[in-house]
C-alpha positions in Angstrom: 68.1 34.1 110.9 66.0 36.0 108.4 68.0 34.5 105.5 67.4 31.0 106.8 63.6 31.6 107.1 63.5 33.1 103.6 65.4 30.0 102.2 63.0 27.6 103.9 60.0 29.5 102.6 61.5 29.4 99.1 62.1 25.7 99.3 58.6 25.0 100.5 57.1 27.1 97.7 59.2 25.3 95.1 58.2 21.9 96.5 54.5 22.8 96.3 54.8 24.0 92.7 56.5 20.8 91.8 53.9 18.6 93.5 50.9 20.1 91.7 49.5 17.8 89.0 48.5 19.2 85.6 44.8 19.8 84.9 43.0 16.6 83.7 42.2 16.4 80.0 38.6 16.7 79.0 36.8 13.4 78.7 35.8 12.3 75.2 32.1 11.6 74.6 31.6 7.8 74.1 30.4 6.9 70.6 26.8 5.7 70.2 26.5 2.0 69.7 26.6 1.1 65.9 27.8 4.6 64.9 30.7 4.9 62.6 33.9 6.0 64.1 35.4 9.0 62.3 39.1 9.1 62.0 40.8 12.4 61.4 41.8 12.9 57.7 45.4 12.4 56.9 47.1 15.7 56.4 49.2 16.0 53.4 52.8 16.3 54.3 54.3 19.0 52.2 57.8 18.3 51.1 60.0 21.1 52.4 62.0 22.7 49.7 65.6 22.2 50.4 67.0 25.6 50.8 70.6 26.1 49.9 72.7 26.7 53.0 73.9 30.2 52.9 77.7 30.2 52.4 79.7 31.2 55.3 82.3 33.9 54.9 85.5 33.1 56.9 86.7 35.7 59.5 84.8 38.9 60.1 82.1 39.7 57.6 81.8 43.2 56.3 78.7 44.4 54.4 79.6 46.8 51.7 77.5 49.7 50.5 77.0 48.1 47.1 75.4 45.0 48.6 78.5 42.8 48.3 80.6 41.5 51.2 84.2 41.4 52.4 85.8 38.8 54.7 88.7 40.0 56.9 90.7 37.2 58.5 94.2 36.6 59.9 95.9 33.8 58.0 99.5 32.9 58.8 99.8 36.0 61.0 98.8 38.4 58.2 95.6 40.1 57.2 93.7 38.6 54.3 90.8 40.5 52.8 88.5 38.4 50.6 85.8 39.7 48.3 82.3 38.1 47.9 79.3 38.9 45.7 75.7 39.5 47.0 75.1 35.8 47.3 78.3 35.4 49.4 80.1 33.5 46.6 83.8 34.4 46.1 84.3 37.2 43.7 87.3 39.0 42.0 89.0 41.9 43.7 87.4 45.1 42.6 89.9 47.6 44.1 93.5 48.2 43.4 94.7 47.7 47.0 93.9 48.5 50.6 95.6 49.8 53.7 95.1 48.6 57.3 96.0 50.3 60.5 95.7 48.9 64.0 97.1 49.9 67.5 100.5 48.9 68.7 100.0 47.4 72.2 103.7 47.5 73.0 104.5 51.1 72.3 103.3 54.4 70.9 101.9 54.7 67.4 100.0 52.3 65.2 101.0 49.4 63.0 100.3 49.9 59.3 100.4 47.7 56.2 99.3 47.7 52.6 97.2 44.8 51.4 98.2 43.9 47.8 96.4 41.5 45.4 97.1 37.9 45.7 94.7 35.7 43.8 91.1 36.6 44.7 92.1 38.4 47.9 94.2 41.3 49.2 97.0 40.1 51.6 99.1 42.2 54.0 102.8 41.9 54.5 103.2 43.0 58.1 102.7 40.3 60.8 99.8 40.6 63.2 100.4 39.4 66.7 97.8 38.1 69.1 95.6 38.8 71.1 93.3 40.1 68.4 91.4 42.5 70.7 91.7 45.7 68.6 90.0 47.6 65.9 91.4 47.5 62.3 90.9 50.6 60.2 90.6 49.5 56.6 90.7 51.8 53.6 90.0 50.4 50.1 91.9 52.3 47.4 91.3 52.6 43.6 94.0 53.7 41.3 97.8 53.6 41.3 100.5 55.8 42.8 99.7 59.4 43.7 96.3 59.2 41.9 94.9 56.5 44.3 91.7 57.5 45.9 90.0 56.1 48.9 86.7 54.6 47.8 85.6 52.8 51.0 86.6 52.8 54.7 85.7 50.4 57.5 86.4 49.9 61.2 86.4 46.2 62.0 87.3 44.1 65.0 88.9 40.8 63.8 87.7 37.5 65.1 
């Protein structure tokens, strides 16, 4: 019974708010006979400078410490790590390789892959199966063989 009374009161209040008319606009003073009518000056329309649309980085965007960007995406069931400059334009790969680690949902342990250079990106060789609801641990490496050093690390959730 209380719920019904509250609902009716709410509906009446909403109906009253909808029925109210807005306040009338102030009346303009009539111009004196023979007086010149002033028209508002035309405002100069400034031409908006066309800004370049900021390029979109495919996949998950990663901001690097040096002001550049990385783009992590899954293409053909494999990780692809693309490199971009500060203006989000494609850039050359500036590390030797990268490693990726992500959890195995079907058993113990983690999946791991090495991302090697392929054009202007690093591409993994191990397939990545959906759903992509996990964190990827990326390590960027500089140098070859046993002398390779980790220069950057990231934890990313792929989209």
